[in-house]
N, C-alpha and C positions, 0 to 999 in steps of 0.2 A: 848483688842486685836487691834493691828495695822491694819488700813484699807489699803488694797492694790488693791482694785477693787471697783466698784460701788455696794453699797448694793442692794439686790433684793427688789422689790417693796412690798408694803403692800398687794396688790392683790395676788401676787404669794405666799406670806407668808400665807395668809388665806387659799388658796386652797391646799398648801402643808400640812398645819396643818389638813385640812379636809381629805386629802388623807391618812395621818397617822392614823387618828381615824378610818376611814372606813376600812383600811387595818387591823388594830387590830381586828375589828369585824369579817372580812372575814376570817382571818387566825386562829382566836381562835375558831370559830364556830364548825369546825369538831372535836375539842377536848371537847367541851362543850355539843353539841347535838349528842349523840351517840346511839340513839334508833335505833332498827332494828332487823330483824329476824335472823341475822347471815349469814355466808357464804352459798351460794347455787351454784350448778353447772348449767352452761348455755351453750347451743350449739350455737356457733357463726356462722355467715354467711360464714366464711372461712372453716367451717366443723370441727373446733377444739372445744373440750369440755373445757371450762374455768371455773374458780371459781370466783364468784363475792364476793366483800368485805362484804356487808351485813349490814353495820352500818353507821349511820349519813348521811351527804350530799353525801358522796362518796359510798353509799351502792350499787349502780348499776354499779360500775366500777370494772374491774378485780382486784383481791386482790393485785397482785404485783404492779399494777399502783396506786391503792388507797394509799398504804403505801408510795409511792413516793410523792404523794400529801401531806400526813401528814408530811413527812420529810421536804418538801419545806416550808410548813406552820410553822413548828417549827423554821427553820432558819430565816424565815421572822419575826417572833415574837421576837426572841432572838437577831438577828443581823441586819436584814434589816430595821425594823422600828426604832430602836435606832440610826442606822447610819443616817437615814433620818432626824430625829429630831436634832441630833448633827450637821449635815451639815446645816440644816436650821438656827440654832443658829449662826453658824459661818458666813454663807452667809449674814445674816441680818446685820452683823458687817463689811461687805465688804471684807471678806477674800477670795482670789482666791481658797485656799484649800477648804473652805466650799462650794464654787460654784461648783467646780469639783466633790466633794463628793456628792453634791446634784444631779447633772446631772447623775452621775453613779448610785446612789440609786434609783432615779426615773426611770432610764432605766431598772434596775433590776426588779422593781415592774411592769413596763409596759410589759416586756417580760413574766413575770410570769402569769399575768392575761389575756394577749392575748392567751397564750397557754391553760389556763383554759377554756376560752370561746370556743376554738376550739376543745379541747381534752376531757374535763370532760363531763360525762353524765349530762343531764339536771337535775337541782336540785334547792333547795330553795335559793341558793346563786347567781343564774344566773343574776338577775337584779343588785345586788350589784357589781358583776364583771363587768357588762356593764358600770355602773357609774364610777368605778375605771379606766377602760380603757379609757373612755371618758376624765376624768380629767387628767390622767397621760399623755395621748397623747398631750393634749393642753398645759400642763405645760412644757413637754419636748420640744415641738416646741418653746415655748417662751424663755426658758432658752438657747437653742442652738442659737436662733436668737440674743438674747442680748449678749451672750458670743462671738459670731462671730464679733460683732462690737468692742469689747474691746481687743480681744486676740492679736492684732497687737502691743499693748503696753506692753505685758507681756514679761519677760525675755526669751531669747532663751534657750532651754535645752543644757546642756554641751555636749561636744563631746563624753564623756564616757557614757552618758545616752541614747543619741539618737539611737545608733545602737542596744542596748539591747531592749529597749522598742518597737521600731518600728519592729525590727526583731522578737521579741517574738509574737507580735500581728499577724504578717504575718504567722509565723509557726503555731500559734493556729488556725487561719482560715483554713489553708491548711490541718492540721492534722485532725481536726474534720470533714472537708469535706470528706477526704479520708475514715475516719471511717464510716461515714454514707453511702457513696457509696459502701463500702464493705458489708454493710447490704442489700442495695437495689438492686445492680446490679446482684449478683449471682442468685437469684431466677428468674430474668428476662431472664438470659442466659439459665438457666436450664428448663425454661418453667413452673416452679411451681408457679410463680408470687408472692405469699404472703410471705413476710419475717417472720422469727421467731419473736415472740413478738408482732405481729400485734393484736392478740387476736380478740375482736369483734369491734375494732375501724375501721372506714371506710377508713382511709388512714394513712400514716406515717406523723403525724402532726408535731412533733418536728423536724424530719429530713427535712421536706418540708420547714418550716419556716427558719430553720438554713441555708439551702443551698440557699434559695431564698433571704433572707433579712439579718439575723443576722451575719452570717459568712462573707459575703461581706463587711459589715461595719468594721469588724476586719481587713480585708485586706486593705481596703481604709484608715482606721485610721493609721495602721502601716506604710503603704507606705508614707502617708502624713507626719507622724512624722519623718521618715527618711529623707524626702526632706526638712523638716522645714517649711512646708506650714502652714498658719493660721488654716485651717481646721484640719490638723493633730495634731497641738499643742493643739487644743480644744478637739478633739474627742479621741485621744489616752489615755490621763490620765483618762478621764471619762469612757472610755470603759474598761480600766484596773480595775477600781473600780467595775464596773458592773460585770466583769469577775470573780473577787475575790469573790463577793457575790454569783454569779451563781455556781462557782466551789465548794464553801462551801456547797451549797444546794445539788449539785450532789454527793458530798462525803457523806452527811447525807443520801441521797437516797440509796447509795450503802450499807451503814451500816444497814439501816432499811430493805432493801430487803434481806440481809443475814439472818435476824431474821426469815423470812418466807421461807427460803431455796431457794431463787432465786439467781443465779449467775449473777454477773455484767459483766462478760466477760472481754474484753480488757480495758473497762472503769476503772476496778479496778487498773490498772497500770497507765493509761493515766491521770485520773482525779487528783490524788494527785500531780503528776508532774506539771500539768497545774495550779493547785491551788498555789503551791509554786512559780511558775514562774509569775503568775499574781499578787501575793502579792508583789513580788520584783519589778515588773514593775510599779505597782500602787505607791509603796513607792518612787521609784526613780522619776517618772514623777510628782508626787505631790510636792516632795521636790524641784524639778527644777523650779517651779513657785513661790516658797516662796521668799520674799524679803530678807530673811536671809538664803538663801540656803547654804548648805555645801557639796553638791555633785559635 
């Protein structure tokens, strides 16, 4: 493979490999360790009667939330970890494509396990998730710092690519923000306070992190890519990779939820569209940094 960027260091290689192995253990555990007494009903602090899953590490989570965790774990095993190792192999040989895939897949795993720490009920995997978030955060910072030093020498994205990739990331951030606000704001206005789907969770974890951290990154990356800034040219392709993995996981969650009779609501329409859009954005943005680009 032709080298078009500085190969990542042996230290990062070691820790990314460790992350891959630990992720395999964490994601496979709910499918391997399935002991439990089965579903049981539980009265939540919100006054709603909910059904707990009853099996494995996710036994004390609401059944509809637990199956979402299983779907995410399945996508991580089948797509997330293979992407991580393939990206590591390419990045070790100095490919920009491998570097951006690595940042995107590390970002996907970081978001997954941050949400697990905040959202999942306490279980046997807690310390493993802590270690994963610790390692993922440090490696993500190092990759972004090293990429920021080199991106100025990368080719600029073609005029036909920049509007689509940048515009899509801005639309993605705005659309998901509006979706979450449509869930949160109406109960506040009506005085009922608790949104549907809160179950016995203490707060709207995914919505809170999305609105405060993850969606603003999409907006910033998209705007920077449109402007042609170094930060945008680094963040936008990596974010598009992350978003493709994340939307694949969300689509798997929708399918698994349907098997237990839970409707996904507007997400049933929005997620497949965003998955197709993010896949196109990732393909175009990654091809634009290739030394033999054809876009």
